[in-house]
N, C-alpha and C positions, 0 to 999 in steps of 0.2 A: 350820803344822802342818797348814793348812788340806790340802790336797794327800794328806798322809799321812793323817788322816783318813777324805775320799773311797774311798779304798782302802780302807782296813779296817772302812769301814760298808756297804760293798755298794752304795754309789753310783753308783761305776764300772763296775759291774755292769749298774746300772738304768738307765744313760746310753748302755750299749754299741750298738752297730750294726752288724750284718752282722759278728757275734761281734768285734767291737773296744770294748773300753772304753773312755769318754771318760769326763773331767773337767767337772764342771760348770761352765761361764766364770765363777764370779765365785767370791770369799772365803764358800760359802756358812754353811758348819759353824764358822767364825769368829765369825758374825752371829745363828745358830742358839746357839750358845753364851754370846753374850751375851743373848741371851731370857730363855733358859731359866733364865738367872742371874739378871735381871731376876723372872723369874716366880719362882723361890725367894726372894727376898731379900722381894718382898711379903709375901709368905705368912708368913715368919718376923717381917715388921714387924708384920704385922696379928696371930699367934699373939701377940705379947711388950706388944702396945696391951688386949687380952685376960686375958692372963694373969700378965702381968708376967715371964716367962721366958724369955732369949733362946735363941738359937738357932747352934748351931755348923755350916756347912751345906759339904758339900765335893760337887761336881761335875766330874763325867768330861766331857771333851770327843766322848768315843766313845758314851757312853752319849749326850748332847744328840741326836748326829747318828743312833744309832738311831732313839729314842724319834720325832725328827721322821719318818723316812722310814718307821716301818712302819706304819702303817694302808696305805696303798694297795703302797708300792714290795714291804711282803714279805709279803703274804694270801697265799702261797703256800707260806709258811712258818708262818702262824698256825693253819692249821686242819689238825687233827693226826689225825682220825677216815679209817678204811681207805676211805669211801667220801665221799671230798671229792674235788668234781671241781677240778681244774689249769684252772686260765685262762692263758690266754696273759699272758707279759710285757710291763708299761709299754713297754718300749723298742723292742715291736711296732705298738704303735698310736700313739705318741707321739714316732716315732722323726725324723718330718720334717714339718716346714708343710706347707699342700697349694698345689700349686703351680699358675699359672692359665698364660696364653697369655703374660704381661709378668710376670709376677713368684710373689710369694708372699704368702698372707694364712694368718688362724688363725680355725678356730670348736670351736666347745665344745658336741657334742651328748647329753645326758643322759636324753632321755625320747624313749617312742618319738614322741612328737609331733613332737618337732627332726625323730629321724633320718628320718622320713616327710617333715618338710618339703627335707630333703636331698635326698631320693628326686624331690619334685613339684620343687625346682629345678633339679635335673639332665635330667627331664623321664623319670622311669624310674617311674612311679610301681608297676608293677609288684613292683617290691620292696620295697610295703608285704604284700605277701600271700605272701614267696617266704617258705618254712620258716624259712631260714639268715638273713633279716634279720628278722624278724616281731615279738621282741621282743627284750630286753635281753642275755638269756644265752644266747640264739641267736647272736645278736651277736659276742658276747662269744667263743664260741668258733669262731664262723668271722672274727676279726676280717682277717686277714690278707690274705681274699675280698672284705670288703666295703670293706675301702681300695683293694683294684685297680680294682672295680667300681665302687664310687660317688663317692671323695673323686679318683680320677685322671680323674673326668670332668669335672673343670673347666679341663681342659687347653686344652680347645677355645673357653675365655671370656677376658676379660681380669679382671684384679683387682676391676675397677668392676661388670663387669655380674656377677661371681662375686657379690661382695657385696652388690648390689641383688637377685638371687633369690634369696640367704638370708634378704636383710632382709625379704623379699616373704610368706617363707612362715615367720617368726619364729625362725628360727636365726641364734643367739645367735654373733655374727661378728666382723671386723675388719681392717685392714690388720694387715700388721708392720712396725708403726712403725719407721723408723731411729733411733739412740739421739741424733742432736743434733738431730731431729724433736721427739722428746718432750713436750722442754721446751714450743713450742708447740700441742701436740695439743689442740683446743676443750675437750675435758673435762678437760685438766690447768688450761689456764686459767679453765675456771668454776668449779672446784675450790679457785683459787690455791694448788694443791700445792706452786709454784716462789716464791722470793722473792728480792730479793737483800739483802745485808747487804754490810759489809764488815770484816775481821779483821786487826789490827793485824801479824799476822806471816801474811800474803797477800794482804789486799787483796783487792777485791770479789770479791765471788761467787756462785755464783747457789748456794741454800740450800731443804730441804726441809722444810716445816710437818710438825710435828705430826700425824701419818695421826687420830688421838683425838680425836674432837669432841668437850668435858664442856658440857650442857646449852647447846648453840648458840654454844662458842667455842670457839676453838683454843686449846694452852699455847700464853703466848707464848717462841720463841725471843729472845735478844734480848742473847745472848753465843757467839762464836764458841768451836770448839776450843781450849782453850790449849795454851799449850809444856810442854814438860816442867819440873814442878814449880814451875811459876805458880800453881798453887792450892795444895800442899803446905801452908803455913802455913795459910792458914784452915779447911781442911780438920781441922789440927789443933786449934787453935781452937777449934773448934765442938764437938769430940768431947770437949776436956775440958771443955766445960761441962757435958754431958749426966752 
């Protein structure tokens, strides 16, 4: 039901481009609901450990989706006073990657210094004193113009030239990595994010390490996903022991 929840939660509106709603191209709210369930279960187990009292948890997929989207995606629907200034939606600022002469790349400028680094990278230092772009509030109000004047300036440079210019000015940026190349990305290899294992049902496969590292150790993943009902007997036996 992920696509239905994307529509109901406002996600397709947030993803819209040129007034055309769009899906997030992954089953995001199936996974967000699972994460929310894990958080709720962890809290319930902690409560039981401390109080001896169990909890009955109810969880809505729609509630989980809206909770996830709320801080940034729904800010114009959050602040209700009459003097609150409405800002351009995320779809106007995150609708596309940055185009270069030979492809696309990504960057994330969050501070004045990082935006000023972009202006230096495109050799437009005068933008640093332009009232439209001088601080975060001004940039938010003039984001469409900022994108047109600053981000599209990279079309005269290659991706490599753009990345080098931005990094020289301490602007967070990266190439747009194709899915099939993520496994061989230097950072992914250095972090040992991907490893291989063998499933009795699916054969040899690439698997993803647990992202959390506790006391300098990753949680061990030594078993692949079970087939339907494979662990039912073990689960019931363990529950009966408690």
